[in-house]
C-alpha positions as CSV (number, residue, x, y, z in Angstrom):
1,M,-32.3,-57.2,-50.2
2,T,-31.9,-53.2,-50.3
3,Q,-29.1,-52.1,-47.5
4,P,-29.5,-49.6,-45.4
5,I,-28.8,-45.8,-46.0
6,P,-25.9,-45.6,-43.3
7,G,-25.7,-42.6,-41.1
8,P,-23.2,-41.0,-38.2
9,E,-24.1,-43.7,-36.5
10,S,-21.8,-46.0,-38.4
11,L,-18.7,-44.2,-36.5
12,L,-19.9,-46.6,-33.2
13,P,-18.3,-49.4,-34.0
14,L,-15.1,-48.5,-35.4
15,V,-12.0,-49.4,-32.9
16,F,-9.0,-47.0,-33.3
17,P,-5.3,-48.3,-32.8
18,S,-2.7,-45.7,-31.5
19,D,0.9,-45.6,-29.9
20,P,2.2,-48.8,-31.3
21,Q,5.6,-49.8,-28.5
22,V,8.1,-52.6,-29.9
23,S,9.4,-54.5,-27.3
24,P,13.3,-54.1,-26.2
25,D,13.7,-57.2,-28.0
26,G,11.7,-56.4,-31.0
27,T,9.5,-59.1,-30.9
28,R,6.5,-58.1,-29.2
29,A,4.4,-54.8,-29.5
30,A,2.0,-52.8,-27.1
31,F,-0.5,-50.8,-28.5
32,V,-3.7,-49.3,-27.7
33,L,-7.1,-49.6,-29.0
34,T,-10.2,-46.9,-28.5
35,R,-13.4,-48.4,-28.9
36,I,-16.7,-46.1,-28.3
37,E,-19.3,-47.6,-25.7
38,E,-21.9,-45.9,-23.5
39,D,-20.0,-43.9,-20.5
40,D,-21.6,-46.3,-18.0
41,P,-22.9,-49.7,-20.6
42,F,-24.6,-51.0,-16.8
43,K,-26.4,-47.6,-16.3
44,P,-27.7,-46.1,-20.1
45,D,-29.5,-43.1,-20.1
46,A,-32.3,-43.7,-22.4
47,A,-33.2,-39.9,-22.8
48,F,-29.7,-38.9,-23.2
49,A,-27.1,-41.7,-24.8
50,K,-23.4,-41.0,-23.6
51,P,-21.3,-42.7,-25.8
52,R,-17.6,-42.1,-24.8
53,Y,-14.1,-42.7,-25.4
54,K,-12.5,-46.5,-24.0
55,S,-9.0,-47.3,-24.2
56,Q,-7.5,-50.5,-23.5
57,I,-3.7,-51.8,-23.8
58,W,-3.1,-54.6,-26.0
59,L,0.1,-57.0,-26.1
60,A,1.1,-58.7,-29.5
61,D,3.1,-61.4,-30.5
62,A,4.0,-63.6,-33.7
63,Q,1.4,-65.7,-32.4
64,G,-1.3,-62.9,-32.2
65,A,-2.4,-60.3,-30.1
66,H,-4.5,-60.4,-26.7
67,V,-5.8,-57.4,-24.4
68,L,-3.8,-56.6,-21.5
69,T,-5.5,-54.3,-20.0
70,R,-9.1,-53.8,-18.9
71,G,-9.3,-50.3,-17.1
72,E,-13.1,-48.5,-16.5
73,G,-11.8,-45.3,-18.5
74,R,-8.5,-44.8,-20.8
75,D,-5.7,-46.8,-20.2
76,G,-2.7,-45.5,-23.3
77,S,1.1,-44.7,-23.1
78,P,2.4,-48.3,-23.1
79,R,5.9,-48.2,-22.7
80,W,8.2,-51.3,-22.0
81,S,11.5,-51.1,-19.6
82,P,14.7,-51.7,-20.9
83,D,14.6,-55.5,-20.3
84,G,11.4,-56.2,-21.3
85,Q,9.8,-57.6,-18.0
86,T,8.0,-54.2,-17.1
87,L,5.1,-52.2,-18.9
88,A,4.4,-48.4,-17.8
89,F,0.9,-47.2,-18.3
90,T,-1.5,-44.3,-17.8
91,R,-4.9,-44.9,-16.5
92,K,-7.5,-42.4,-16.6
93,V,-10.5,-42.3,-14.5
94,G,-11.9,-39.2,-13.2
95,E,-9.7,-36.2,-14.7
96,G,-6.1,-37.2,-14.2
97,A,-3.6,-39.9,-16.2
98,Q,-1.9,-41.7,-13.6
99,L,1.5,-43.8,-13.7
100,H,1.3,-47.3,-13.7
101,L,4.1,-50.4,-13.4
102,L,2.8,-53.9,-14.9
103,P,4.8,-56.6,-14.2
104,L,4.3,-58.8,-17.2
105,S,5.6,-61.6,-15.7
106,G,1.9,-62.1,-13.9
107,G,0.5,-59.6,-10.9
108,E,-1.9,-56.4,-10.7
109,A,0.0,-52.8,-12.0
110,Q,1.5,-51.4,-9.2
111,V,-0.1,-47.2,-9.0
112,V,2.2,-45.0,-8.6
113,T,1.3,-41.5,-9.1
114,R,-2.1,-39.8,-7.1
115,F,-1.5,-36.3,-8.3
116,R,-4.5,-34.6,-8.9
117,N,-3.8,-33.4,-12.4
118,G,-2.1,-36.8,-13.6
119,V,1.2,-37.2,-15.6
120,S,2.3,-37.3,-19.2
121,D,5.5,-37.9,-21.2
122,I,6.6,-41.0,-19.8
123,Q,9.8,-42.0,-20.3
124,W,12.3,-45.1,-19.2
125,S,15.8,-44.5,-18.3
126,P,17.7,-46.9,-20.7
127,D,19.1,-48.6,-17.4
128,G,16.0,-49.0,-15.9
129,Q,17.0,-46.8,-12.9
130,Y,14.2,-44.3,-13.9
131,V,11.0,-43.2,-14.7
132,A,10.7,-39.5,-16.2
133,F,7.3,-37.8,-16.7
134,M,5.6,-34.2,-16.4
135,T,3.2,-32.7,-14.4
136,T,1.4,-29.9,-13.4
137,A,1.0,-32.0,-9.3
138,D,-1.7,-31.0,-7.6
139,D,-1.7,-27.5,-9.1
140,E,-5.2,-25.7,-8.9
141,D,-7.2,-23.1,-10.7
142,K,-10.8,-21.8,-9.9
143,R,-10.6,-18.8,-10.9
144,D,-13.8,-19.0,-13.4
145,E,-15.3,-21.3,-11.1
146,R,-15.0,-18.6,-8.2
147,G,-15.9,-16.2,-10.5
148,E,-12.7,-14.3,-10.1
149,A,-11.1,-11.8,-12.5
150,R,-7.7,-13.2,-14.6
151,V,-5.1,-10.8,-15.0
152,I,-2.7,-11.4,-18.1
153,T,0.7,-10.5,-18.3
154,R,2.0,-13.1,-20.3
155,P,2.3,-13.5,-24.6
156,R,0.5,-16.6,-24.9
157,Y,-2.5,-17.4,-22.4
158,R,-4.9,-19.7,-23.9
159,F,-3.8,-22.7,-26.2
160,N,-5.7,-25.0,-28.2
161,G,-7.0,-28.0,-26.8
162,R,-6.0,-27.3,-23.0
163,D,-7.8,-23.6,-22.6
164,W,-6.3,-21.4,-20.0
165,L,-2.9,-22.8,-19.8
166,P,-1.5,-22.6,-16.3
167,E,0.2,-20.4,-14.3
168,R,2.8,-22.8,-13.4
169,A,4.6,-24.5,-16.0
170,A,4.6,-28.5,-16.2
171,R,7.5,-30.0,-14.1
172,L,9.6,-32.8,-15.1
173,Y,10.1,-35.8,-12.2
174,R,11.8,-38.9,-11.9
175,L,10.9,-42.2,-9.8
176,H,13.9,-44.4,-8.9
177,V,12.1,-47.5,-9.9
178,P,14.0,-49.7,-7.6
179,S,13.1,-47.8,-4.3
180,G,9.9,-45.8,-5.4
181,E,11.7,-42.8,-5.2
182,M,9.7,-39.9,-6.5
183,R,11.4,-36.0,-7.1
184,E,10.8,-33.4,-9.2
185,W,13.9,-33.2,-11.2
186,H,13.4,-29.7,-12.9
187,A,11.0,-26.3,-13.0
188,P,11.1,-24.7,-16.0
189,E,10.0,-20.9,-16.3
190,V,8.7,-21.8,-19.8
191,E,6.9,-25.1,-20.5
192,L,9.1,-28.1,-22.3
193,G,8.6,-30.7,-23.8
194,G,10.2,-33.5,-25.9
195,V,12.0,-34.9,-23.1
196,T,14.2,-37.9,-24.4
197,W,16.9,-39.9,-21.9
198,L,20.8,-40.0,-23.4
199,P,21.6,-43.5,-24.4
200,D,24.1,-43.6,-21.2
201,S,21.3,-42.7,-18.9
202,S,23.2,-39.6,-17.4
203,G,20.4,-37.2,-18.3
204,V,18.1,-36.2,-20.3
205,L,17.4,-33.7,-23.7
206,F,14.3,-31.3,-24.0
207,V,13.0,-28.8,-26.7
208,A,11.5,-25.4,-24.4
209,A,12.0,-21.9,-25.7
210,T,14.2,-19.2,-24.0
211,S,11.1,-16.7,-23.1
212,E,7.1,-16.9,-23.2
213,L,7.7,-14.1,-25.8
214,T,10.0,-16.6,-27.9
215,G,7.9,-19.8,-27.3
216,A,4.6,-17.6,-28.8
217,Q,7.1,-17.0,-31.7
218,W,7.7,-20.5,-32.2
219,Q,11.4,-20.3,-31.6
220,Q,12.7,-22.9,-30.0
221,E,16.0,-24.5,-28.1
222,V,17.4,-27.7,-27.6
223,W,18.5,-28.0,-23.6
224,H,20.4,-30.8,-21.9
225,L,20.1,-31.3,-18.3
226,S,22.0,-34.4,-16.1
227,L,21.0,-36.1,-13.1
228,H,21.9,-33.7,-10.8
229,G,22.5,-30.3,-12.7
230,T,20.6,-27.8,-14.1
231,P,19.4,-26.8,-18.1
232,R,22.1,-25.9,-20.3
233,Q,21.1,-24.2,-23.6
234,V,22.6,-26.3,-26.7
235,T,21.5,-24.4,-29.6
236,R,20.7,-21.7,-30.9
237,W,18.3,-22.5,-33.5
238,A,15.6,-19.9,-33.0
239,S,12.8,-22.2,-34.8
240,A,10.4,-25.1,-34.3
241,V,11.9,-28.0,-33.3
242,N,9.5,-31.4,-33.3
243,A,12.0,-33.8,-31.6
244,V,15.2,-35.1,-30.4
245,V,16.7,-37.7,-30.6
246,P,20.2,-38.7,-29.1
247,H,22.8,-40.5,-31.3
248,P,23.7,-44.2,-29.5
249,D,27.3,-42.3,-28.6
250,S,25.5,-39.7,-26.2
251,Q,27.7,-37.1,-27.6
252,H,25.7,-36.0,-30.6
253,F,22.1,-35.8,-31.5
254,A,20.1,-35.8,-34.2
255,L,17.3,-32.2,-34.3
256,V,14.1,-33.0,-36.0
257,G,12.5,-29.4,-37.1
258,R,12.5,-26.5,-39.6
259,P,15.8,-24.9,-40.7
260,A,17.3,-22.7,-38.0
261,G,15.9,-19.4,-37.9
262,Q,13.0,-19.8,-40.4
263,G,9.0,-20.1,-40.0
264,N,6.0,-22.0,-40.2
265,T,6.1,-22.5,-44.4
266,E,9.6,-24.8,-44.4
267,H,9.9,-28.3,-44.5
268,T,10.7,-30.2,-41.2
269,H,14.2,-31.6,-41.5
270,L,16.6,-34.2,-40.0
271,Y,19.7,-32.1,-38.7
272,L,23.1,-33.8,-36.7
273,L,24.6,-31.7,-33.8
274,P,26.8,-32.4,-31.2
275,L,25.5,-32.1,-27.6
276,T,28.8,-29.1,-27.0
277,G,26.4,-27.0,-29.4
278,D,29.7,-25.8,-31.3
279,A,29.8,-27.0,-34.6
280,T,27.9,-26.1,-38.0
281,P,24.9,-28.7,-38.3
282,V,25.0,-31.5,-40.9
283,R,21.3,-31.9,-42.9
284,L,21.2,-36.1,-42.7
285,D,18.7,-35.5,-45.1
286,A,20.0,-33.7,-48.2
287,G,18.0,-33.7,-51.2
288,H,15.2,-35.1,-49.4
289,D,12.7,-32.3,-50.5
290,H,9.7,-33.5,-48.5
291,P,8.7,-33.1,-45.3
292,V,9.6,-35.3,-42.1
293,G,6.9,-36.8,-40.6
294,N,3.4,-37.4,-41.6
295,A,0.7,-34.8,-42.3
296,V,-1.9,-37.0,-44.4
297,G,-4.7,-36.1,-42.6
298,G,-7.5,-38.9,-41.4
299,D,-10.7,-39.0,-38.9
300,C,-9.4,-42.3,-37.0
301,H,-6.6,-41.0,-35.3
302,V,-7.6,-41.3,-31.5
303,G,-4.8,-41.5,-29.4
304,A,-1.1,-40.9,-29.8
305,M,1.1,-41.2,-33.3
306,P,4.7,-41.8,-32.5
307,E,6.6,-40.6,-35.6
308,K,9.9,-39.7,-33.7
309,P,12.8,-40.6,-35.6
310,V,14.9,-44.6,-34.5
311,W,18.7,-44.9,-34.3
312,L,19.5,-48.3,-36.3
313,D,22.9,-47.9,-35.7
314,D,25.3,-44.8,-35.5
315,R,25.0,-44.0,-39.3
316,T,21.3,-44.9,-40.0
317,L,18.3,-43.2,-38.7
318,L,14.8,-44.1,-39.4
319,F,12.3,-41.9,-40.4
320,S,8.5,-40.9,-41.6
321,S,8.2,-38.5,-44.4
322,T,4.9,-37.1,-46.2
323,V,5.5,-38.0,-50.6
324,R,2.9,-36.6,-52.4
325,G,0.1,-38.0,-50.5
326,S,1.6,-41.1,-49.2
327,C,3.3,-41.4,-45.8
328,G,6.2,-43.6,-46.0
329,L,9.2,-45.0,-43.8
330,F,12.9,-44.2,-45.0
331,T,16.5,-43.8,-43.8
332,A,19.1,-40.9,-43.7
333,T,22.7,-42.6,-43.6
334,L,25.6,-40.2,-42.1
335,A,28.4,-39.9,-44.8
336,A,31.8,-42.1,-43.4
337,D,33.7,-38.1,-42.9
338,G,30.0,-37.3,-40.8
339,Q,29.7,-34.2,-42.9
340,S,26.6,-35.3,-45.6
341,G,23.8,-37.3,-45.3
342,S,21.5,-39.4,-47.7
343,V,18.0,-40.9,-47.7
344,Q,17.3,-44.0,-48.9
345,V,14.2,-45.7,-48.9
346,H,12.9,-48.2,-46.0
347,T,8.8,-49.0,-46.6
348,H,7.2,-46.8,-48.9
349,D,3.6,-47.7,-50.1
350,P,2.7,-44.6,-52.5
351,Q,-0.5,-45.8,-51.8
352,G,-0.6,-45.8,-48.2
353,V,0.1,-44.3,-45.2
354,I,2.4,-45.2,-42.0
355,P,1.1,-42.4,-39.3
356,A,2.9,-44.0,-36.8
357,F,5.9,-46.4,-36.0
358,T,8.6,-47.5,-33.4
359,A,12.1,-49.4,-34.1
360,R,13.7,-51.7,-31.3
361,G,15.9,-54.3,-31.2
362,G,15.7,-55.4,-34.8
363,G,11.9,-55.0,-34.7
364,L,9.2,-52.6,-36.1
365,A,5.6,-51.9,-35.4
366,L,3.5,-49.7,-37.2
367,I,0.0,-48.8,-38.0
368,R,-0.6,-48.6,-41.4
369,E,-3.7,-47.7,-43.6
370,R,-4.8,-46.3,-46.9
371,A,-7.9,-45.0,-47.9
372,D,-10.0,-47.8,-48.3
373,Q,-8.4,-49.8,-46.1
374,F,-9.2,-48.7,-42.0
375,P,-5.5,-48.2,-39.8
376,E,-4.3,-51.7,-39.2
377,V,-1.3,-52.3,-36.5
378,I,1.6,-54.0,-37.9
379,L,4.4,-56.2,-36.0
380,N,7.4,-57.2,-37.9
381,G,5.4,-57.0,-41.3
382,Q,2.2,-58.5,-40.0
383,P,-1.1,-57.4,-39.4
384,V,-1.6,-58.1,-35.6
385,T,-5.8,-56.3,-35.9
386,D,-8.1,-56.7,-37.6
387,L,-10.2,-53.7,-37.1
388,H,-11.5,-53.1,-41.0
389,A,-13.7,-55.7,-40.0
390,N,-15.7,-53.3,-38.0
391,L,-16.8,-51.2,-41.3
392,P,-20.8,-51.4,-41.3
393,F,-20.2,-50.7,-44.8
394,P,-18.1,-51.3,-47.4
395,A,-15.2,-48.9,-48.2
396,R,-14.5,-47.5,-51.6
397,T,-11.1,-47.4,-53.5
398,P,-11.0,-43.0,-54.8
399,V,-9.7,-42.4,-58.2
400,R,-6.7,-40.6,-58.9
401,V,-7.7,-36.9,-61.2
402,A,-4.6,-34.8,-62.4
403,F,-4.7,-31.2,-63.0
404,P,-2.6,-28.7,-64.7
405,T,0.0,-25.9,-63.1
406,E,2.4,-23.9,-63.5
407,L,4.6,-25.7,-61.1
408,G,3.5,-29.4,-63.2
409,E,0.6,-31.7,-62.7
410,G,-1.5,-31.5,-59.4
411,E,-3.3,-34.4,-58.2
412,G,-6.6,-34.9,-56.3
413,W,-9.0,-38.1,-55.6
414,M,-12.6,-39.0,-56.1
415,I,-15.0,-41.8,-54.3
416,L,-17.6,-42.3,-55.9
417,P,-21.1,-44.1,-54.9
418,D,-22.3,-47.4,-56.7
419,G,-24.7,-47.4,-59.3
420,T,-25.0,-45.5,-62.9
421,H,-27.0,-42.8,-61.8
422,P,-26.0,-39.1,-61.5
423,V,-24.9,-37.9,-57.6
424,P,-24.2,-34.8,-56.2
425,A,-20.6,-33.4,-56.4
426,I,-18.2,-32.6,-53.1
427,L,-15.0,-30.5,-53.3
428,S,-13.5,-30.9,-49.6
429,I,-10.5,-28.4,-48.8
430,H,-8.2,-29.7,-46.3
431,G,-6.6,-27.4,-43.8
432,G,-3.3,-26.1,-42.9
433,P,-2.5,-24.7,-45.6
434,H,0.7,-27.0,-45.2
435,T,-0.6,-30.1,-44.9
436,D,-2.1,-33.1,-47.5
437,Y,-5.0,-34.6,-48.4
438,G,-4.4,-38.4,-49.5
439,H,-4.2,-42.0,-49.0
440,A,-5.0,-42.0,-45.4
441,F,-8.6,-43.8,-44.8
442,T,-11.8,-41.1,-43.8
443,H,-14.4,-42.7,-42.8
444,E,-16.5,-39.1,-43.5
445,F,-15.6,-39.3,-47.0
446,Q,-16.6,-43.3,-47.3
447,L,-19.8,-42.3,-45.3
448,Y,-20.4,-39.9,-48.1
449,A,-20.0,-41.8,-51.0
450,A,-22.2,-45.1,-49.2
451,R,-24.8,-42.3,-48.9
452,G,-25.0,-41.8,-52.7
453,Q,-22.8,-38.5,-52.9
454,A,-19.5,-38.0,-54.4
455,I,-16.6,-36.7,-52.4
456,C,-13.3,-35.1,-54.3
457,Y,-10.3,-33.8,-52.7
458,S,-6.8,-33.0,-53.6
459,N,-3.9,-30.8,-52.6
460,P,-3.5,-27.6,-54.1
461,R,-0.2,-25.5,-54.0
462,G,0.7,-24.8,-50.3
463,S,-0.5,-28.3,-49.8
464,V,3.6,-30.6,-48.4
465,G,4.2,-33.6,-50.1
466,Y,5.4,-32.0,-53.5
467,G,8.2,-30.0,-52.9
468,Q,9.4,-27.0,-50.9
469,A,8.5,-24.9,-54.2
470,W,4.8,-26.2,-54.1
471,V,4.1,-25.2,-50.6
472,D,6.0,-21.8,-50.7
473,A,4.0,-20.8,-53.7
474,I,1.2,-19.3,-52.2
475,H,3.1,-17.2,-49.5
476,G,1.7,-14.1,-49.5
477,R,-1.0,-14.9,-51.4
478,W,-3.9,-17.0,-50.3
479,G,-7.1,-17.4,-52.0
480,T,-5.6,-16.5,-55.4
481,V,-3.1,-19.7,-57.3
482,D,-4.9,-22.4,-54.4
483,A,-8.4,-20.9,-55.5
484,D,-7.4,-21.7,-59.1
485,D,-6.0,-25.1,-58.2
486,L,-9.1,-26.1,-56.4
487,L,-11.8,-25.0,-59.1
488,A,-9.4,-26.4,-62.1
489,F,-9.3,-29.9,-60.1
490,F,-13.4,-29.7,-59.6
491,D,-14.3,-29.1,-63.2
492,A,-11.3,-31.8,-64.2
493,C,-13.7,-34.1,-61.7
494,L,-16.2,-33.3,-63.5
495,D,-14.9,-33.7,-66.6
496,A,-13.8,-37.3,-66.2
497,E,-17.1,-38.5,-64.5
498,P,-20.2,-37.7,-66.5
499,R,-22.2,-39.1,-63.2
500,L,-21.1,-35.8,-61.3
501,D,-24.1,-33.7,-61.3
502,E,-22.9,-30.2,-61.8
503,R,-26.5,-28.5,-60.6
504,R,-25.8,-30.5,-57.2
505,T,-22.4,-29.1,-55.2
506,A,-21.3,-28.3,-52.1
507,V,-17.9,-27.3,-51.1
508,M,-16.8,-27.6,-47.5
509,G,-13.5,-27.6,-45.3
510,G,-11.7,-26.8,-41.7
511,S,-9.5,-24.4,-40.5
512,Y,-7.5,-22.7,-43.5
513,G,-10.2,-25.3,-45.4
514,G,-13.3,-23.1,-43.9
515,F,-10.9,-20.2,-45.0
516,M,-11.0,-21.5,-48.4
517,T,-14.6,-22.2,-48.4
518,N,-15.8,-18.9,-47.6
519,W,-13.3,-17.3,-50.3
520,L,-14.9,-19.4,-52.9
521,T,-18.4,-19.0,-51.7
522,A,-17.6,-14.7,-51.9
523,H,-15.7,-15.2,-55.5
524,T,-18.4,-17.6,-57.6
525,T,-21.5,-18.4,-56.5
526,R,-21.3,-22.3,-58.4
527,F,-22.5,-23.9,-55.3
528,H,-25.3,-25.2,-54.2
529,A,-24.2,-25.8,-50.5
530,A,-21.5,-24.5,-48.0
531,I,-20.3,-26.1,-45.1
532,T,-17.5,-24.0,-43.4
533,D,-15.7,-26.0,-40.4
534,R,-13.7,-23.7,-37.3
535,S,-12.7,-21.2,-40.3
536,I,-10.7,-17.8,-40.9
537,C,-13.1,-15.1,-42.2
538,N,-10.9,-12.2,-40.7
539,L,-7.2,-12.3,-40.9
540,L,-7.0,-9.0,-39.2
541,S,-8.7,-9.8,-36.2
542,F,-7.7,-14.1,-36.1
543,G,-4.1,-12.3,-35.8
544,G,-5.1,-10.9,-32.2
545,T,-7.2,-13.7,-30.9
546,S,-5.7,-17.2,-32.4
547,D,-3.1,-19.3,-30.2
548,I,-0.6,-18.6,-32.9
549,G,-1.9,-15.2,-34.1
550,M,1.2,-13.6,-33.2
551,R,3.7,-15.6,-35.5
552,F,1.3,-16.9,-38.2
553,W,0.6,-14.2,-41.0
554,D,3.9,-13.3,-40.9
555,D,5.2,-16.9,-42.2
556,E,2.3,-16.8,-44.2
557,L,2.1,-13.4,-45.8
558,G,5.2,-11.8,-45.0
559,L,2.5,-9.2,-43.3
560,N,0.8,-9.0,-39.6
561,F,-2.1,-7.1,-37.7
562,H,-0.2,-5.0,-35.9
563,R,1.3,-2.9,-38.7
564,R,-0.2,-0.1,-39.9
565,A,1.0,-0.8,-43.3
566,D,-0.3,-4.6,-43.7
567,A,-3.3,-3.9,-41.9
568,L,-5.5,-2.9,-45.1
569,K,-3.3,-5.8,-47.4
570,L,-4.7,-8.2,-44.7
571,W,-8.1,-6.8,-45.1
572,D,-8.2,-8.0,-48.9
573,M,-7.4,-11.2,-48.3
574,S,-10.1,-11.8,-45.6
575,P,-13.6,-13.3,-46.8
576,L,-15.3,-11.1,-44.7
577,Q,-14.7,-8.0,-47.1
578,Y,-16.2,-9.7,-49.8
579,V,-19.2,-11.2,-47.7
580,E,-22.2,-9.2,-49.7
581,N,-21.0,-11.6,-52.6
582,V,-22.5,-14.8,-51.0
583,R,-25.5,-16.4,-52.0
584,T,-24.7,-20.0,-51.4
585,P,-26.5,-21.6,-48.3
586,T,-23.7,-21.8,-45.5
587,L,-23.7,-24.6,-42.5
588,I,-21.1,-22.4,-39.8
589,V,-19.8,-25.4,-37.7
590,H,-17.6,-24.3,-34.6
591,S,-16.4,-25.3,-31.1
592,V,-16.0,-23.2,-28.2
593,L,-12.8,-23.9,-27.1
594,D,-10.9,-23.8,-30.0
595,H,-8.4,-20.9,-29.7
596,R,-6.4,-21.8,-33.2
597,C,-9.4,-20.6,-34.8
598,P,-11.3,-18.6,-32.3
599,I,-14.6,-18.9,-32.1
600,E,-15.4,-15.4,-33.0
601,Q,-14.3,-16.0,-36.6
602,A,-17.7,-18.2,-37.4
603,E,-19.7,-15.7,-34.9
604,Q,-18.7,-12.9,-38.1
605,W,-19.4,-14.8,-40.7
606,Y,-22.6,-15.6,-39.4
607,A,-24.0,-12.2,-38.3
608,A,-22.9,-10.6,-42.3
609,L,-24.5,-13.8,-44.4
610,I,-27.6,-13.2,-41.4
611,L,-27.3,-9.1,-42.7
612,H,-27.3,-10.3,-46.3
613,G,-29.9,-12.8,-46.4
614,V,-28.0,-15.5,-47.0
615,P,-29.3,-18.9,-45.6
616,V,-27.2,-19.8,-43.0
617,R,-27.1,-22.4,-39.7
618,F,-24.7,-21.8,-37.3
619,V,-23.9,-24.8,-34.8
620,R,-21.7,-24.4,-31.7
621,F,-20.1,-27.3,-30.1
622,P,-19.2,-26.4,-26.0
623,G,-16.0,-28.4,-24.9
624,E,-14.6,-28.9,-27.9
625,D,-11.8,-27.3,-29.6
626,H,-9.8,-27.4,-33.2
627,E,-9.7,-31.6,-33.3
628,L,-13.6,-31.8,-33.0
629,S,-13.9,-33.5,-36.3
630,R,-11.0,-36.0,-35.8
631,S,-11.0,-36.9,-31.9
632,G,-13.8,-34.8,-30.2
633,R,-16.0,-36.7,-27.9
634,P,-17.8,-39.1,-29.4
635,D,-21.6,-37.8,-29.3
636,R,-20.2,-34.6,-30.3
637,R,-18.7,-36.2,-33.3
638,L,-22.4,-37.7,-34.1
639,T,-23.6,-34.6,-34.2
640,R,-21.6,-32.7,-36.7
641,L,-21.8,-35.5,-38.9
642,T,-25.5,-35.2,-38.8
643,E,-25.9,-31.7,-39.4
644,Y,-23.5,-32.0,-42.2
645,L,-25.7,-34.3,-43.8
646,N,-29.1,-33.1,-43.1
647,W,-27.2,-29.6,-44.4
648,L,-26.1,-31.8,-47.7
649,D,-29.5,-33.8,-48.2
650,R,-31.5,-30.2,-47.9
651,Y,-29.5,-28.4,-50.9
652,L,-28.2,-31.5,-52.9
653,V,-31.7,-32.1,-54.4
654,P,-32.0,-32.5,-58.3
655,S,-33.9,-29.4,-58.9
656,A,-31.2,-27.3,-57.4
657,T,-30.2,-24.0,-59.6
658,P,-27.8,-24.5,-62.1
659,A,-24.6,-23.1,-61.2
660,E,-23.5,-19.2,-62.0
661,T,-20.2,-17.2,-61.2
662,A,-21.0,-13.9,-59.6
663,T,-17.8,-10.7,-59.6
664,A,-16.1,-10.2,-56.1
């Protein structure tokens, strides 16, 4: 019997795992499962479906897993007390996620906070006396609602995923668990993050910039705050710091970040520093030419994906790292003299991705996925979920395709439909540019293949996972060797698979991938359809409107929009300058609250295509930001997929015009 062709609704039965937290004794794990269901399943609106995310916390041990919380909204952030007897978590019903404490021996969860804006980043002290958390408490901003003017004096005032930044930064609070007393611990002038307790519970480390301006330029420092003191700056790093991991001796810490004073194009590495901050940092992952953390993109990561390194003992640090198209776990071991480190493989499947993990008490909880295997929760090597069973169609295994470059072999993959007949070919380009395609599960890619379309995706120069030189290859020259790699890869796919119909081809991408989609369609007419999502077309205006614009082009291109000498060079790298060459029918997708690649970029591209008579459709999403395709509201994700599929079905028909090349 012929199976029905799947559509966007195939997203609805999926259940997404996140935030695996292993217990202090290493034998259990708490984690979050997020499903999609009608906003009010008891009062469905037949005329207007409202699918929304709902989350519950689950508990697993060697015998299996069972649901632990049954909130009506989104339960998340499970955090074990040091004695393993209590689970702190957040519950969001309405606007704010509130802190709860759940006794695991039995009984109801205790509601601890009732702040208008909820709490985040909850952390137990190692002695179990305190829970620290961040909150903007009951602050309100009704200026938009009241139609009042906003007076802007800070360098950064809007941010992707948050829209207007609050006038007051979130404060650090601490709850004294035995007494229930809650107090404001620190009210920073500049936003802070990465709060982590010292092992002796004497205080915390956190990450913050020294000023609003240095924060806008990604120059962060590590700070120490004792229980009864004031913050003390520990480092003079002046670069992005992703996390801090206190050493078991409470006198040192591992810093996860880019090299001191360096920018966005540098790999993230591991460094050991003393709490006094008065010694040369020791590079713990010396010789490991790959970034710390997972950079492999997928669209089934809804919720927190913890990947902060963990000290296994006083010399061994467990961390994740992106290697080619995979992400695995590795250990960095400090030499006996304390002056160097070395890296060994811990758990690494070259065909898989570990996007999240925690380790404690000799136990390890993680999420594992492959391109043809939906993400699952693994506890001490044993799966405790079977979420792959929710897929409404079979997942297909990608085929690796290599392509040549001056730096050596590049790689990418094809996911092919079943059968022997000719099929359309889609080139998908990842964002970043310093991210990675590879072995993560991507529902959207599997959906294309299930509908009879081949999807081709690769890691051109500029991607991570292939060494720092591969990343540096596009510094100052977007739209050159990266474009060459993408077209060389696509040609290699066409050569490797005779079923791919070069008369039915499309190019698509988001963010940097949207930039490259615009760039390619302005320089070749070989593609029969294009979809540009959250894209960039004008590098000059991006510099002054993006939430990262003040620093981004300096790091990526050695240029910036506010310098006269750089302006023409940025315009030369802008697809908009070459828009008169575009002939490819283009679908533009963008979110109104995207402050990473602001919607004015889409508006300019749309207007230019209209003026040049190019078939174009512009889809704007309210209430969404740069993350729509990965974790946006379910109904909007469905609409986005519907627009994608309709556009491809419309233009990738067997009678498509043969490809031809134009000069720019």
